[in-house]
Backbone as CSV, one residue per row, in Angstrom:
resi,resn,N_x,N_y,N_z,CA_x,CA_y,CA_z,C_x,C_y,C_z
1,MET,74.868,78.660,2.294,75.890,78.146,1.389,77.012,79.175,1.271
2,SER,78.172,78.729,0.906,79.327,79.617,0.882,79.606,80.224,-0.482
3,ASP,78.801,79.905,-1.510,79.121,80.408,-2.837,78.438,81.733,-3.161
4,GLY,77.692,82.308,-2.205,77.112,83.620,-2.396,75.822,83.633,-3.183
5,THR,75.264,82.475,-3.541,74.057,82.452,-4.352,72.834,82.028,-3.548
6,SER,72.956,81.918,-2.234,71.862,81.400,-1.431,70.796,82.456,-1.187
7,THR,69.570,81.998,-1.013,68.459,82.857,-0.642,67.908,82.342,0.674
8,ARG,67.656,83.243,1.608,67.133,82.834,2.899,65.688,83.296,3.005
9,ASN,64.844,82.474,3.596,63.443,82.808,3.732,63.002,82.566,5.157
10,ASP,62.535,83.616,5.838,61.922,83.495,7.154,60.524,84.076,7.052
11,MET,59.516,83.306,7.372,58.167,83.819,7.249,57.271,83.156,8.273
12,SER,56.475,83.954,8.956,55.430,83.432,9.828,54.400,84.532,10.019
13,GLY,53.229,84.175,10.469,52.172,85.172,10.681,50.937,84.833,9.878
14,THR,50.210,85.877,9.507,48.946,85.682,8.804,49.020,86.342,7.436
15,THR,48.526,85.654,6.418,48.451,86.202,5.075,46.988,86.300,4.672
16,VAL,46.707,86.806,3.495,45.328,86.896,3.025,44.714,85.516,2.847
17,HIS,45.547,84.487,2.780,45.057,83.124,2.617,44.949,82.374,3.939
18,GLY,45.318,83.034,5.034,45.238,82.379,6.328,46.580,82.374,7.038
19,PRO,46.663,81.705,8.203,47.908,81.694,8.964,48.997,80.869,8.272
20,VAL,50.218,81.330,8.412,51.380,80.645,7.850,52.352,80.372,8.976
21,ILE,52.780,79.147,9.101,53.780,78.779,10.099,54.933,78.107,9.371
22,GLN,56.118,78.598,9.621,57.319,77.996,9.013,58.093,77.297,10.112
23,ALA,58.337,76.016,9.920,58.994,75.234,10.966,60.466,75.548,11.098
24,GLY,61.073,76.050,10.073,62.507,76.354,10.126,62.874,77.311,9.020
25,THR,64.153,77.529,8.849,64.636,78.410,7.802,64.838,77.613,6.529
26,ILE,64.378,78.161,5.429,64.528,77.497,4.131,65.661,78.166,3.381
27,TYR,66.584,77.368,2.858,67.677,77.887,2.053,67.552,77.343,0.640
28,LEU,67.749,78.219,-0.307,67.746,77.817,-1.699,69.019,78.355,-2.314
29,GLY,69.791,77.501,-2.971,71.049,77.979,-3.538,71.433,77.182,-4.758
30,ALA,72.314,77.774,-5.515,72.839,77.097,-6.704,74.279,76.731,-6.420
31,GLY,74.507,75.512,-5.928,75.867,75.072,-5.636,76.596,74.691,-6.908
32,ARG,77.880,74.433,-6.783,78.671,74.019,-7.942,78.304,72.617,-8.373
33,ASP,78.375,72.389,-9.647,78.124,71.073,-10.207,79.402,70.257,-10.089
34,VAL,79.349,69.135,-9.356,80.556,68.350,-9.140,81.069,67.729,-10.432
35,ARG,80.269,67.765,-11.483,80.720,67.213,-12.758,81.512,68.225,-13.577
36,ARG,81.521,69.492,-13.149,82.200,70.541,-13.896,83.712,70.300,-13.897
37,SER,84.341,70.499,-15.042,85.786,70.320,-15.158,86.523,71.462,-14.455
38,VAL,87.575,71.121,-13.726,88.388,72.104,-13.016,89.839,71.898,-13.449
39,TRP,90.488,72.964,-13.919,91.891,72.863,-14.335,92.730,73.809,-13.499
40,MET,93.496,73.228,-12.560,94.286,74.023,-11.626,95.777,74.049,-11.949
41,ALA,96.219,73.371,-12.975,97.658,73.356,-13.274,98.133,74.795,-13.453
42,PRO,99.181,75.189,-12.733,99.627,76.585,-12.813,100.166,76.944,-14.187
43,ALA,99.969,78.189,-14.553,100.515,78.686,-15.817,102.001,78.979,-15.619
44,PRO,102.825,78.719,-16.627,104.255,79.028,-16.501,104.465,80.523,-16.252
45,THR,105.407,80.841,-15.360,105.692,82.240,-15.046,106.792,82.806,-15.930
46,ARG,107.459,81.953,-16.703,108.518,82.405,-17.604,108.570,81.460,-18.795
47,ARG,109.317,81.839,-19.795,109.434,80.988,-20.974,110.149,79.695,-20.587
48,LEU,109.539,78.582,-20.961,110.068,77.282,-20.560,110.629,76.524,-21.750
49,VAL,111.622,75.711,-21.463,112.144,74.797,-22.471,111.199,73.602,-22.518
50,GLU,110.610,73.369,-23.658,109.670,72.263,-23.811,110.437,70.946,-23.870
51,ARG,110.078,70.012,-22.988,110.682,68.682,-22.990,109.615,67.684,-23.429
52,ALA,109.284,67.755,-24.713,108.129,67.024,-25.249,108.233,65.525,-25.026
53,GLU,109.387,64.951,-25.305,109.525,63.494,-25.181,109.298,63.050,-23.742
54,LEU,109.910,63.780,-22.815,109.791,63.413,-21.402,108.373,63.660,-20.887
55,SER,107.781,64.794,-21.236,106.424,65.076,-20.748,105.403,64.150,-21.402
56,ASP,105.628,63.758,-22.658,104.740,62.778,-23.301,104.823,61.428,-22.593
57,ARG,106.037,61.031,-22.238,106.200,59.750,-21.546,105.526,59.787,-20.176
58,LEU,105.682,60.910,-19.473,105.035,61.062,-18.177,103.514,61.024,-18.336
59,ALA,102.994,61.754,-19.321,101.547,61.782,-19.542,101.002,60.399,-19.859
60,SER,101.782,59.585,-20.561,101.312,58.242,-20.935,101.161,57.324,-19.721
61,LEU,101.834,57.632,-18.623,101.733,56.831,-17.402,100.513,57.193,-16.563
62,LEU,99.903,58.343,-16.848,98.792,58.835,-16.042,97.480,58.257,-16.549
63,LEU,96.927,57.321,-15.781,95.698,56.636,-16.166,94.731,56.617,-14.987
64,PRO,93.452,56.881,-15.219,92.474,56.786,-14.126,92.527,55.417,-13.466
65,GLY,92.621,55.415,-12.150,92.679,54.170,-11.404,94.027,53.487,-11.430
66,GLY,95.023,54.089,-12.086,96.349,53.492,-12.178,97.187,53.750,-10.937
67,ALA,98.384,53.198,-10.959,99.315,53.399,-9.847,99.762,54.851,-9.783
68,ASP,100.148,55.280,-8.587,100.716,56.622,-8.438,101.918,56.777,-9.358
69,VAL,102.071,57.963,-9.913,103.215,58.263,-10.770,103.982,59.387,-10.115
70,GLY,105.307,59.239,-10.049,106.127,60.239,-9.385,107.163,60.858,-10.291
71,VAL,107.407,62.141,-10.088,108.531,62.838,-10.706,109.473,63.146,-9.553
72,ILE,110.614,62.459,-9.551,111.517,62.502,-8.403,112.864,63.058,-8.826
73,GLY,113.414,63.951,-8.014,114.730,64.486,-8.305,115.083,65.618,-7.367
74,SER,116.295,66.070,-7.446,116.776,67.153,-6.589,116.048,68.447,-6.899
75,GLY,116.100,69.366,-5.940,115.467,70.661,-6.118,116.070,71.428,-7.285
76,GLY,115.229,72.136,-8.020,115.700,72.978,-9.106,115.846,72.295,-10.450
77,PHE,115.492,71.007,-10.548,115.637,70.284,-11.813,114.365,70.291,-12.661
78,GLY,113.337,71.001,-12.233,112.158,71.177,-13.060,111.070,70.143,-12.903
79,LYS,110.946,69.548,-11.714,109.899,68.534,-11.504,108.509,69.135,-11.686
80,THR,108.297,70.294,-11.076,106.990,70.945,-11.174,106.704,71.365,-12.612
81,THR,107.707,71.891,-13.294,107.548,72.302,-14.693,107.166,71.107,-15.561
82,LEU,107.802,69.985,-15.337,107.493,68.775,-16.091,106.057,68.321,-15.815
83,ALA,105.644,68.401,-14.557,104.269,68.028,-14.212,103.269,68.937,-14.918
84,VAL,103.558,70.239,-14.966,102.676,71.181,-15.666,102.573,70.814,-17.146
85,GLN,103.713,70.508,-17.759,103.713,70.144,-19.179,102.925,68.866,-19.421
86,ALA,103.046,67.902,-18.518,102.287,66.653,-18.664,100.789,66.908,-18.527
87,CYS,100.409,67.806,-17.620,98.988,68.111,-17.430,98.358,68.640,-18.708
88,SER,99.123,69.403,-19.473,98.577,69.971,-20.703,98.306,68.896,-21.757
89,ARG,98.827,67.685,-21.543,98.682,66.612,-22.523,97.609,65.584,-22.154
90,VAL,96.953,65.758,-21.021,96.031,64.715,-20.562,94.571,65.177,-20.488
91,ARG,94.234,66.262,-21.160,92.857,66.763,-21.083,91.839,65.725,-21.552
92,ALA,92.164,64.982,-22.589,91.221,63.986,-23.102,91.066,62.809,-22.141
93,VAL,92.129,62.488,-21.410,92.101,61.348,-20.485,91.385,61.711,-19.191
94,PHE,91.471,62.984,-18.794,90.895,63.437,-17.526,89.898,64.573,-17.770
95,PRO,88.705,64.236,-18.278,87.723,65.285,-18.535,87.232,65.974,-17.268
96,GLY,87.441,65.342,-16.111,87.091,65.995,-14.844,88.053,67.092,-14.466
97,GLY,89.241,67.102,-15.096,90.201,68.172,-14.879,91.401,67.769,-14.045
98,VAL,92.124,68.792,-13.618,93.330,68.645,-12.809,93.153,69.426,-11.522
99,LEU,93.314,68.744,-10.400,93.365,69.403,-9.090,94.822,69.444,-8.674
100,TRP,95.278,70.586,-8.171,96.694,70.777,-7.856,96.834,71.294,-6.435
101,VAL,97.692,70.658,-5.661,97.994,71.129,-4.311,99.497,71.079,-4.111
102,THR,100.061,72.150,-3.552,101.491,72.215,-3.252,101.663,72.097,-1.744
103,LEU,102.522,71.157,-1.316,102.672,70.889,0.109,103.863,71.615,0.727
104,GLY,105.083,71.221,0.379,106.253,71.827,1.012,106.741,71.008,2.193
105,GLU,107.817,71.487,2.798,108.517,70.699,3.812,107.730,70.535,5.106
106,SER,107.128,71.592,5.597,106.436,71.533,6.888,104.938,71.696,6.672
107,VAL,104.197,70.596,6.845,102.750,70.628,6.656,102.090,69.932,7.850
108,PRO,101.840,70.673,8.937,101.160,70.067,10.087,99.760,69.584,9.698
109,ASP,99.210,68.686,10.485,97.910,68.108,10.175,96.824,69.138,9.873
110,PRO,96.649,70.193,10.697,95.586,71.161,10.390,95.808,71.883,9.053
111,VAL,97.055,72.141,8.701,97.362,72.805,7.428,97.068,71.866,6.268
112,LEU,97.429,70.593,6.404,97.156,69.614,5.365,95.647,69.458,5.170
113,ALA,94.921,69.356,6.276,93.459,69.257,6.181,92.882,70.480,5.479
114,ASP,93.412,71.647,5.785,92.937,72.882,5.167,93.178,72.877,3.661
115,LYS,94.329,72.391,3.239,94.626,72.314,1.804,93.673,71.351,1.097
116,ILE,93.356,70.248,1.745,92.416,69.288,1.165,91.005,69.891,1.147
117,ASN,90.637,70.610,2.215,89.344,71.296,2.243,89.228,72.303,1.101
118,ASP,90.349,72.969,0.763,90.344,73.906,-0.374,89.905,73.192,-1.655
119,LEU,90.438,71.992,-1.875,90.081,71.231,-3.074,88.610,70.838,-3.051
120,SER,88.114,70.426,-1.881,86.704,70.064,-1.765,85.799,71.251,-2.080
121,GLU,86.182,72.423,-1.606,85.381,73.616,-1.887,85.374,73.935,-3.377
122,LEU,86.518,73.800,-3.999,86.605,74.072,-5.429,85.743,73.108,-6.236
123,VAL,85.744,71.850,-5.838,84.999,70.824,-6.570,83.503,70.872,-6.243
124,GLY,83.176,70.994,-4.966,81.789,70.850,-4.544,81.035,72.119,-4.231
125,GLY,81.739,73.249,-4.129,81.064,74.505,-3.867,80.863,74.829,-2.404
126,GLN,81.143,73.896,-1.512,81.026,74.140,-0.078,82.319,73.731,0.600
127,ARG,82.719,74.519,1.587,83.988,74.257,2.261,83.770,73.424,3.524
128,PRO,84.355,72.230,3.585,84.301,71.476,4.835,85.102,72.198,5.921
129,THR,84.755,71.925,7.163,85.486,72.523,8.285,86.281,71.457,9.037
130,LEU,86.761,70.474,8.304,87.467,69.343,8.906,88.907,69.723,9.232
131,THR,89.396,69.274,10.380,90.768,69.569,10.791,91.656,68.335,10.781
132,ASP,91.065,67.160,10.574,91.827,65.924,10.485,92.076,65.615,9.007
133,PRO,93.337,65.446,8.590,93.618,65.192,7.176,92.913,63.968,6.611
134,GLU,92.828,62.899,7.390,92.169,61.678,6.908,90.692,61.936,6.637
135,ALA,90.029,62.647,7.542,88.610,62.962,7.351,88.421,63.890,6.157
136,ALA,89.319,64.868,6.017,89.236,65.791,4.882,89.446,65.050,3.571
137,GLY,90.386,64.126,3.557,90.640,63.329,2.362,89.466,62.442,2.008
138,PHE,88.809,61.879,3.023,87.630,61.049,2.774,86.518,61.872,2.137
139,ALA,86.314,63.093,2.664,85.276,63.977,2.113,85.584,64.339,0.662
140,LEU,86.858,64.621,0.382,87.248,64.924,-1.001,87.017,63.706,-1.900
141,GLY,87.364,62.536,-1.414,87.158,61.312,-2.182,85.692,61.083,-2.518
142,GLU,84.790,61.396,-1.583,83.355,61.262,-1.834,82.918,62.165,-2.986
143,LEU,83.467,63.380,-3.038,83.138,64.299,-4.129,83.714,63.810,-5.456
144,LEU,84.948,63.330,-5.412,85.621,62.933,-6.649,85.028,61.673,-7.258
145,CYS,84.432,60.815,-6.446,83.860,59.580,-7.004,82.645,59.882,-7.871
146,GLU,82.073,61.075,-7.754,80.924,61.473,-8.569,81.344,62.159,-9.861
147,ARG,82.639,62.368,-10.051,83.130,63.133,-11.193,83.640,62.227,-12.303
148,GLU,83.829,62.851,-13.461,84.541,62.164,-14.529,85.999,62.021,-14.091
149,PRO,86.793,61.189,-14.772,88.180,60.992,-14.369,88.917,62.310,-14.148
150,THR,89.619,62.356,-13.017,90.289,63.574,-12.564,91.722,63.241,-12.182
151,LEU,92.634,64.156,-12.488,94.045,64.018,-12.108,94.307,64.881,-10.885
152,LEU,94.895,64.283,-9.859,95.254,64.994,-8.638,96.772,65.109,-8.585
153,VAL,97.282,66.338,-8.645,98.721,66.577,-8.589,99.077,67.029,-7.178
154,ILE,99.991,66.289,-6.540,100.488,66.633,-5.216,101.937,67.051,-5.407
155,ASP,102.171,68.341,-5.374,103.464,68.918,-5.696,104.288,69.146,-4.435
156,ASP,105.579,68.854,-4.523,106.542,69.126,-3.455,106.257,68.331,-2.182
157,LEU,106.119,67.026,-2.346,105.917,66.110,-1.224,107.233,65.873,-0.501
158,TRP,107.223,65.993,0.816,108.430,65.766,1.611,108.338,64.540,2.503
159,SER,107.154,63.956,2.638,106.988,62.791,3.494,105.818,61.955,2.995
160,ALA,105.996,60.644,2.961,104.937,59.747,2.510,103.689,59.877,3.374
161,SER,103.845,60.231,4.651,102.682,60.372,5.523,101.768,61.500,5.061
162,ARG,102.306,62.474,4.353,101.495,63.599,3.873,100.700,63.215,2.626
163,LEU,101.084,62.122,1.980,100.364,61.646,0.795,99.157,60.792,1.174
164,ALA,99.250,60.105,2.306,98.236,59.122,2.701,96.803,59.646,2.718
165,PRO,96.522,60.874,3.169,95.116,61.319,3.219,94.473,61.570,1.858
166,PHE,95.266,61.759,0.813,94.692,62.084,-0.492,94.015,60.851,-1.079
167,PRO,92.812,61.033,-1.628,92.033,59.868,-2.074,92.612,59.186,-3.303
168,VAL,92.238,57.929,-3.451,92.505,57.146,-4.651,91.162,56.617,-5.127
169,GLY,91.088,56.221,-6.397,89.827,55.691,-6.892,89.926,55.304,-8.348
170,ALA,88.875,54.649,-8.821,88.865,54.138,-10.186,88.860,55.250,-11.229
171,ASN,88.366,56.431,-10.865,88.311,57.542,-11.817,89.297,58.649,-11.451
172,LEU,90.352,58.279,-10.715,91.308,59.256,-10.204,92.728,58.756,-10.427
173,ALA,93.624,59.671,-10.764,95.054,59.359,-10.823,95.793,60.379,-9.976
174,ARG,96.928,59.956,-9.391,97.741,60.869,-8.584,99.134,60.989,-9.197
175,LEU,99.541,62.232,-9.414,100.887,62.556,-9.879,101.565,63.322,-8.761
176,VAL,102.724,62.837,-8.337,103.407,63.419,-7.185,104.801,63.865,-7.588
177,THR,105.194,65.078,-7.166,106.578,65.514,-7.338,107.239,65.535,-5.973
178,SER,108.466,65.059,-5.917,109.188,64.997,-4.644,110.683,64.935,-4.881
179,ALA,111.424,65.520,-3.963,112.877,65.431,-4.010,113.389,64.271,-3.166
180,LEU,112.553,63.692,-2.339,113.009,62.715,-1.362,112.613,61.302,-1.764
181,THR,113.450,60.666,-2.543,113.200,59.312,-3.012,113.007,58.346,-1.859
182,ALA,113.738,58.536,-0.780,113.647,57.611,0.350,112.236,57.563,0.920
183,TYR,111.525,58.687,0.888,110.164,58.700,1.390,109.195,58.086,0.387
184,VAL,109.232,58.565,-0.837,108.190,58.187,-1.772,108.287,56.735,-2.224
185,ARG,109.470,56.133,-2.172,109.572,54.742,-2.586,108.911,53.801,-1.583
186,ARG,108.594,54.285,-0.400,107.886,53.459,0.565,106.386,53.401,0.285
187,VAL,105.895,54.252,-0.595,104.473,54.281,-0.895,104.120,53.103,-1.786
188,GLU,103.135,52.326,-1.382,102.753,51.137,-2.142,102.308,51.530,-3.546
189,GLY,102.805,50.821,-4.536,102.411,51.071,-5.905,103.157,52.204,-6.577
190,TRP,104.115,52.787,-5.876,104.821,53.957,-6.427,105.655,53.583,-7.633
191,ARG,105.627,54.382,-8.676,106.537,54.146,-9.785,107.010,55.490,-10.323
192,PRO,108.272,55.820,-10.115,108.809,57.031,-10.714,108.678,56.975,-12.230
193,ALA,108.517,58.125,-12.844,108.356,58.192,-14.292,109.505,57.475,-14.988
194,GLY,109.169,56.590,-15.904,110.192,55.891,-16.685,110.741,54.650,-16.039
195,GLU,110.275,54.310,-14.832,110.768,53.105,-14.170,109.614,52.115,-14.012
196,PRO,109.928,50.820,-13.973,108.852,49.823,-13.771,108.297,49.928,-12.365
197,PRO,107.092,49.407,-12.108,106.550,49.410,-10.739,107.473,48.678,-9.787
198,LEU,107.521,49.156,-8.542,108.387,48.525,-7.543,107.745,47.272,-6.993
């Protein structure tokens, strides 16, 4: 196991009770409990202007199993800051916690898969070695379906294709920040904060 708590046992030969044969290696470990709450929303690095009305409205749109919610706008207008503020308001709605991943402009498939594998390791205690984003997303979805409602924040999305591998589910909500409205409006079910569903 990758969490450092594993015990390995190799034994064969004769004991005072007779011969002992071990067919294989036995591992015993204490993996992470997938039900444990995880809060990854970043802490503010500087004093922030609180936008309570806007962050409350954004938080009210975040519901387990609901449509994707987006914070869309030009760079530097505080999309990520608003998402952080909204996360602080949804602890009761998402007892499973907040998972946060930042993408950026250039995210090749192996890098995207690696970022999703990071989330799986955090949630499940073991790191998948998947290099295909779709497979990595499926593995993460399997872990998340066993958890209490969880919020998945996908920060700095530049292409709708990079959103597709991230799981959806009845106990999961996705909050996405993006500067590129042309991309994110193509995502089925997308609704920018404060706007009706498309």
